Backbone bond lengths (Angstrom), bond angles and torsions (degrees), N, CA, C in turn:
res aa  C-N    CA-C-N  psi(-1)  N-CA   C-N-CA  omega(-1)  CA-C   N-CA-C  phi
1 M - - - 1.456 - - 1.598 109.56 -
2 V 1.365 115.44 132.04 1.406 123.88 -169.18 1.607 104.37 -101.50
3 R 1.312 115.02 136.57 1.537 115.53 178.66 1.582 103.74 -115.33
4 V 1.337 112.63 133.25 1.466 119.05 178.60 1.471 106.20 -112.22
5 R 1.331 113.97 132.90 1.442 119.23 173.60 1.541 108.71 -80.91
6 V 1.321 119.20 135.98 1.364 122.89 175.51 1.495 111.22 -125.14
7 F 1.302 120.79 -171.60 1.475 122.92 -174.17 1.419 110.10 -59.21
8 L 1.319 119.44 149.16 1.541 128.19 176.67 1.522 113.68 58.34
9 N 1.382 118.09 29.91 1.398 124.87 177.72 1.511 116.02 58.26
10 T 1.228 118.74 26.72 1.516 123.82 171.74 1.530 102.75 -77.05
11 E 1.286 118.43 157.07 1.416 127.31 177.80 1.519 107.72 -123.16
12 I 1.289 114.78 151.34 1.442 128.53 172.25 1.434 105.20 -123.40
13 S 1.415 114.62 113.19 1.420 120.84 -170.47 1.510 107.45 -112.88
14 S 1.226 126.26 -36.64 1.445 124.65 -178.45 1.539 112.15 -74.62
15 H 1.327 117.64 151.56 1.431 118.94 178.05 1.479 111.69 -67.43
16 S 1.305 122.59 -38.69 1.470 127.52 179.06 1.466 114.20 -57.33
17 K 1.350 113.90 -45.85 1.449 118.07 179.18 1.537 104.34 -77.39
18 Q 1.188 126.86 -32.34 1.518 116.37 175.83 1.489 108.93 -65.29
19 D 1.363 118.44 -47.30 1.513 118.76 -177.42 1.545 112.31 -58.59
20 E 1.380 114.07 -35.73 1.512 115.61 175.45 1.607 107.39 -65.59
21 F 1.248 112.98 -46.07 1.575 115.00 -176.93 1.465 111.54 -60.52
22 L 1.377 120.28 -41.56 1.416 126.68 -175.86 1.510 108.50 -67.77
23 A 1.404 115.92 -38.79 1.433 124.55 178.70 1.512 112.07 -60.85
24 H 1.334 112.14 -49.14 1.420 121.26 172.59 1.473 116.76 -54.89
25 C 1.290 115.30 -43.07 1.456 122.16 -179.45 1.488 112.01 -68.39
26 H 1.426 113.12 -37.50 1.489 113.78 179.10 1.600 106.91 -65.56
27 K 1.285 117.88 -51.07 1.457 120.30 177.42 1.518 112.53 -46.06
28 R 1.362 114.75 -53.56 1.408 119.72 178.60 1.498 116.72 -53.98
29 S 1.429 111.82 -43.33 1.476 118.16 178.84 1.521 108.71 -65.23
30 N 1.344 123.89 -38.15 1.474 124.46 -179.62 1.544 105.96 -66.80
31 V 1.242 122.40 -39.84 1.453 121.46 -173.53 1.641 108.35 -77.73
32 E 1.309 118.70 -26.40 1.388 116.67 176.66 1.505 111.98 -81.48
33 S 1.428 118.94 -30.13 1.425 115.05 171.93 1.462 114.98 -71.41
34 T 1.433 119.06 -30.94 1.396 122.58 178.33 1.493 110.19 -65.33
35 F 1.339 116.26 -46.48 1.478 115.13 177.39 1.483 116.06 -64.27
36 S 1.393 118.48 -29.62 1.315 125.10 176.73 1.665 108.12 -65.50
37 M 1.241 117.26 -46.67 1.411 123.71 173.25 1.423 115.85 -55.19
38 V 1.266 117.41 -46.76 1.521 125.35 176.93 1.491 112.23 -62.85
39 K 1.418 115.36 -47.79 1.466 117.36 171.55 1.483 120.62 -57.61
40 A 1.341 111.29 -36.22 1.427 119.31 179.74 1.549 114.09 -70.94
41 K 1.235 110.59 -35.96 1.578 117.55 -175.77 1.508 109.62 -85.21
42 F 1.300 119.50 -41.66 1.490 123.68 -169.16 1.533 112.74 -119.71
43 G 1.213 120.37 6.62 1.491 124.35 178.05 1.494 110.68 84.77
44 D 1.434 108.40 160.77 1.538 111.60 -171.56 1.540 109.54 -100.64
45 A 1.343 118.90 5.23 1.405 122.72 -175.03 1.567 112.12 -113.15
46 V 1.292 113.74 141.48 1.490 115.25 171.61 1.529 105.58 -104.54
47 R 1.441 113.12 140.25 1.321 120.10 -173.01 1.579 115.92 -89.74
48 L 1.246 116.03 -19.05 1.453 122.31 -167.12 1.660 101.81 -87.64
49 K 1.410 108.58 159.27 1.525 117.18 -172.36 1.522 114.50 -100.69
50 T 1.244 115.07 -36.47 1.561 113.76 -177.25 1.444 111.53 -79.47
51 T 1.182 117.64 162.71 1.492 125.47 -167.98 1.639 104.52 -74.87
52 I 1.377 115.48 -43.53 1.559 115.91 179.20 1.549 108.05 -71.76
53 A 1.226 124.64 -32.86 1.467 126.85 175.33 1.503 107.66 -65.68
54 M 1.314 122.69 -47.59 1.459 120.78 -178.96 1.558 111.29 -64.26
55 K 1.338 116.82 -37.18 1.500 120.24 179.92 1.533 105.47 -68.83
56 N 1.326 123.69 -39.53 1.358 123.27 -178.83 1.540 111.41 -70.93
57 E 1.326 119.90 -32.71 1.358 125.44 175.50 1.684 111.08 -63.23
58 A 1.240 107.74 -45.29 1.544 116.38 -178.78 1.583 109.01 -64.30
59 L 1.354 112.47 -42.56 1.436 114.47 176.78 1.458 112.77 -63.98
60 C 1.316 118.34 -40.32 1.449 121.32 178.83 1.405 114.49 -58.77
61 K 1.418 114.83 -37.44 1.438 120.46 -178.77 1.560 111.03 -74.84
62 L 1.402 116.62 -23.69 1.458 117.06 175.01 1.606 110.91 -83.51
63 L 1.264 113.86 -26.58 1.502 119.29 176.12 1.539 104.47 -69.99
64 A 1.373 117.48 -50.56 1.483 118.94 -178.60 1.470 109.17 -56.83
65 H 1.377 120.60 -42.53 1.504 125.20 -176.41 1.590 106.17 -61.01
66 N 1.365 117.16 -43.91 1.485 117.77 -178.43 1.408 107.40 -63.52
67 I 1.353 121.27 -44.32 1.526 119.36 -179.72 1.421 114.55 -57.28
68 C 1.382 115.00 -42.72 1.501 122.46 -178.14 1.525 111.27 -64.40
69 C 1.433 116.57 -34.00 1.439 118.99 179.86 1.544 111.83 -78.67
70 L 1.317 118.19 -23.79 1.593 123.84 170.10 1.535 104.32 -72.71
71 I 1.138 122.85 -55.61 1.499 122.76 175.99 1.494 112.77 -48.04
72 S 1.313 116.95 -51.48 1.454 122.46 -175.26 1.620 107.64 -60.92
73 A 1.414 116.08 -47.36 1.432 123.51 -178.93 1.478 109.27 -64.86
74 T 1.226 122.53 -35.40 1.446 126.11 -177.22 1.672 107.98 -65.76
75 Y 1.422 117.11 -45.76 1.377 118.80 176.61 1.519 112.85 -70.64
76 E 1.422 113.89 -41.94 1.482 116.49 -176.68 1.418 114.15 -64.63
77 L 1.392 119.56 -35.30 1.476 120.99 -177.41 1.569 116.75 -93.99
78 G 1.402 109.24 -7.91 1.417 114.18 -179.18 1.473 112.02 81.14
79 I 1.309 128.29 22.12 1.413 128.61 -172.44 1.602 104.05 -81.93
80 E 1.261 114.86 136.74 1.550 122.32 176.56 1.501 103.30 -103.59
81 P 1.380 114.72 111.75 1.485 114.80 179.03 1.572 113.99 -75.46
82 T 1.251 111.78 144.90 1.564 117.68 177.26 1.469 113.53 -116.67
83 F 1.235 118.60 125.25 1.434 120.76 -176.05 1.479 111.79 -108.69
84 C 1.335 117.28 148.05 1.567 121.02 174.75 1.504 111.76 -76.39
85 Q 1.356 117.58 149.64 1.343 117.84 -179.98 1.643 108.88 -80.06
86 A 1.221 120.28 161.27 1.510 122.55 178.71 1.482 111.57 -66.52
87 G 1.330 119.23 124.33 1.415 126.35 179.21 1.532 113.85 92.79
88 V 1.324 114.30 -5.24 1.548 114.22 173.53 1.467 109.23 -101.15
89 A 1.344 117.63 133.86 1.432 123.48 178.84 1.427 117.60 -89.27
């Protein structure tokens, strides 16, 4: 059994709790690296003044980041996208 020291000297000794903790840390790491990438690419400041406009600007930055990641993965993996024709389901 592996024990992991966490904040404030609490210990996680069971495997299920350790797995939950590591899964949570992995999610947090992914979120932090994504925010870092967005800030590096599009800047860390929002320019709009109202709360709704700031939220929309942040969401647009995240959407643009996702599109950039898709384009990058398409070229990196050599995927040829196929698009449907207009009016065809």
